N, C-alpha and C positions, 0 to 999 in steps of 0.2 A: 504494500499499500504506499503510494506516495502523496503527500499533501503539497500544495504550492506554499510558497513563503507567506502571502498573504492570508491562506487559510490557517497556517500555523500561528500567525500573528493574532488572528481573530480568536483563536482558542486560548492563546496565552493571555489576552486581554480580559475574556471572560472568566478564566479561572483565577485572575488577579482582582476581579471585582468582589467586594463583600457587600451582603446585605443584612442589615438587623432584622431580626424575626423572632416572634413569639412561639412559632411552631415548632413542631418536634423536628429535629434534623438527627441524621445518622452520619457520625464522623467517618466510618469506614467507606460509606457511599460517597460523602463529599469529597473524599480523597481522590476519587476517579471521576467526578462531575465533569463533564465536557470532554474529556480525553478519549481519543479515538483507541478503541481496543481492537486489534487486527483479527480478522477472519480470512480464511482461504488466502489467494494471492493479492487481490486488491480491495477486499470488503473491510468493513469495520462495524463497530456498535458504539455509540456514544450515549451516555446517560445525560439529558438535558435537564429534566426536572422529575420531582417525586413528590407524593404525599402520603404520610403515616408511615409507621413502624410496626413492631411486634405489638408495642403497647396499644396502638390504635385498634388492633384487632381485638385485644382483651377488651378495651373500653367499649367497642360496639357490641361484643357478646354479652357484657354485663349491663349494658346501658347505663354506664356509670358516668359521674362528673369529672372524675381524674382520668389519669393515664395509666389505666391497669391497676396492678398492685405494687406493693414495696418489695415483694419477694420475686426474684426471677424464677424460683421454682414452681410458684404458684401459677405464674404466666405460662410456664412451659407446659404444666400439666393441662391447663385449660386449652391451649392451643393444639396439644396432641389429642385431646378429647375432640375438638373441632374437626381436625384433619381425619382421625380415626372414623368418626361417624358421619363425615361429609356434610357438615354443617358449613355452607360455602358462603353465606351472605356476609358474615364478619370479614373475610378476607377481601371481599368487593370494596371495603372501606379505603384500601390502600391502591395508589395508582401510581403509573411510572410512565414517563415519556422518553423515548428513544429515537436517535437519529441513526439510521442503519442504511449500510452502502452493501448491495448484494446482487449477485447475477439474476438476469431476468427470470430464468427458468426456475430458480429458488423462490423468487418473488410470487410466482404464479402459484406455487405450492403453499406458500406463506399465507397469501390472500385468502385461502380457503377458510380460514380461522376468522370468521365474521364477527368477532366479538370486540373488536378495537376499532379506533379512530385513526384513519390513514390519509395522509396527504403526500402524494408521490411527485418526485421530479417530472416535469412535463418536456418531452421532447418535441412537443408542437411549437413550444415558446422558445426553449433552448437548445443548443447544440451538445449532444452527448460527448463525454470524454472519450478518446480512444483507448478503452481499457475492456478487456474481455477476459473471461475466466479460462485458464488453462489448468486441467487436472495435473496433479503432481504425478511425474512418471512412476514414482514408487507406488502409488496408489493402483496403477494398472498391473503391476507385476507381482506384488506380495498379497497372498491370501489373508493375511491378518496383520494388523499394525498396532503398536502401542500408541499412546498419546504423542502427538507431534507438536503440540503447541511449546512455543518457546519458554525456557523456564523463567524468564521475566514475566512472562504472561501469567503463568501459573502462579508465581509469587504474588502478583498483583490481585489476582482473583481469590486467592486462598484455596484454590480447587486440589481435591485430592486426586491420586492418580487412579484413572479407570481405563479400562481398554477401550480403544477405537472401535467403530464397527468394522465388519469385514469388508475390506477395500478391493474386493474383486471386479473386474471390468466385464467379462463376457456376459452376454444376456443370459438369464436363467431360462432353462427349457420348461420349468414346473411353475415358476413365478413370473407372471408377466410384467411386474413392476420391481423386479430385484436384479441384483447381479449374480453371476455363479461361474466359477472358474477363473482361470488366470491367464494372462499373458505373458509370453516370454519376452526378454528385453528388447529384442529387435523389433516385435510386433508393437509393444508399448511405445517405443522411439517412434515409429512409424505413425501411430495414431496421434502423437502429440504434434509432430510436424505437419500431419493433415489438418488438424484442428487449427493449428496456428495459423497455416497458410489460408484456409478458408476465411477464418475470422478476420485477418488482415486485409485480405482481398475485399471483403465485404465492408470494412471500413473506409478503404480506398475509394470504392464506389459511392459510399455515403458522403464524403468529403467533395468528390466530383460532382454529385448531384446537387450538393449545397451551393456549389459556385463560390465565386469571389467577386470583388468588387468591379473587376473588368468583365466577368462572365456570370452574370446573376443566374443562379440555379433555381430549382424548383423549390416549393414551400417545405418547410421542416417537417410538418405533419406527413409529407409523402416520402421524403427522403429517408426517413427512418425505417420504412418498411423493409428495407434490405438488409438491416443489421440481424446478427444472430442473437439466440437467446442467451447466449454466454455473455452478452453485454451487460455491463453494470448499470443499475439504476440506483436510486436513493429515495428514502421516504422517512417522514416522521410517524411515528408509531406509538399511539398512546392506549395503555390497557390497564384494567384493574389486575391485582394480584391473582385472584382466583383464576381468571381466564388465562393469565400468563402461566400459571402453573399447569394448566390443562395443556396449553400449547408445548411446553417443555416435556410434559408426561408422553405425549405423542411423537414429539420430534426429536427427543434425546433417546428414544427406545433404539436398540440394536438393529431394528428392522427398518427404521428410516434411513431415507437416502443419506450418504456421508456428508453431502455439501450443506444440507439444511441441519443436519445433527450437530455439525461445528458450531452453527449459530446457537442451537438450543443449548448446547454444553456451555457456551459463554455465557448466555443468559441465565443459566443456573448459577454460575459463578457470581453473578451480579446480585441474584436473589439472596445469595449466602451472605454478601456483604450487607444487603438492605435489611433483611429480616431473619437473622440467624436461627432463631426459635423456630420459625415458621418452615424455613429451609430444611431444618433437622426433621421436623416432623413430615414433612413432604417427601423426603428421601426414605425415611423409616416406613411409612406407610403406603406410599404410592410408587416409588421408584424401585425399592427393595421388597415391598410387599406384594401380594397377589390376591386376585378375587376368584373365588371358586364357585361353580354352579352347584345347585343342590346335589346333582347326582355325584359330581367329583367329590364333594364333601363325604357323601355316604360311602364312596370307595375307599376313602381314607380311613373313615370309621371301621370298616370291615377289615382293613389292612392292621389297624391297631388292636382288633379282636384276635388276629391271627389266622384270618382267613386267607384262603388262596383266591387272588381275584386276576383274571385275565381280561382282555380286551372284549372277547365275546360275552363274558358274564357281567361286565361293568356297567352297561347301558351307555357307554360313551361312543361317540363316532371315532373312526380311526385317528382323525387329527386330534381330537380332543384327548384321546389316550395318549398320544405322542406328547402332546403339550403337558399333561399331568405327569408324566414319567420324567420329564425333562424337569419340571418343577420339583419333584420330589428327588431328583438325582439319581433315578433309576434306569437311565437309558441304557 
């Protein structure tokens, strides 16, 4: 990711500005306010503003006049209870506004979450930067990758080490929306060259269609139609905490596409800074927890009674049976 000198000065000026306030603030989040946190090759996430903290959730749940209680343990217990029993409205009392730069194909997945306020950069009125996403060749060649975020980024967000999703590249023959298999080094390099060539050519055509002072081109709203889905766009995205956690639960999942998962994991790091008690409860009950059907729960009861249970007698479909076996570590 590259910022112009002017953009860097704008961010520095914002971070140097101080405002007196009586509202609750979170020092750990103030530390990264306005700062671009890098994602992928040219993307970033910036925290622009926020409202509320863990105490605001407790306050809303108890409809109290103060900010929760004087004991963190009491607040933690209530937040755990709310998360465990899916009492969601208190979490909606907190909101955050983010400035996000992301490839268009990621944005089109992202916008499916219709519970946020969005204002996107308009290529009808402005010229898009010559920036497009190129997958890391390593992602095309290796079947599994560990976290690749720079150490400084991990320190900044306080994220614990967790495996990256499988980074295979070949189209799955059984999952229409997934990757399966690996490419060898030569094939991966050829793919990268082709993606880079096609993307660069598209931007060259885009620039030509826009024209210049001597040779006026077509309208920007038409010139943009030649650009690839890898082109970077930007938007401001404002969302409440409950719906943000729902987004993270879906998009930080190992089955999510790597590129959007990279953003979701970064957002989880931001949530850890913003509302640490809520983040811990979310990871305990949603990320690391599981939801079972009544039939699956009965299978577990039968296993605990010492009964032999197979797929045919379980009442589960083949897929449900595989998922339950994986959940119990019995593959």
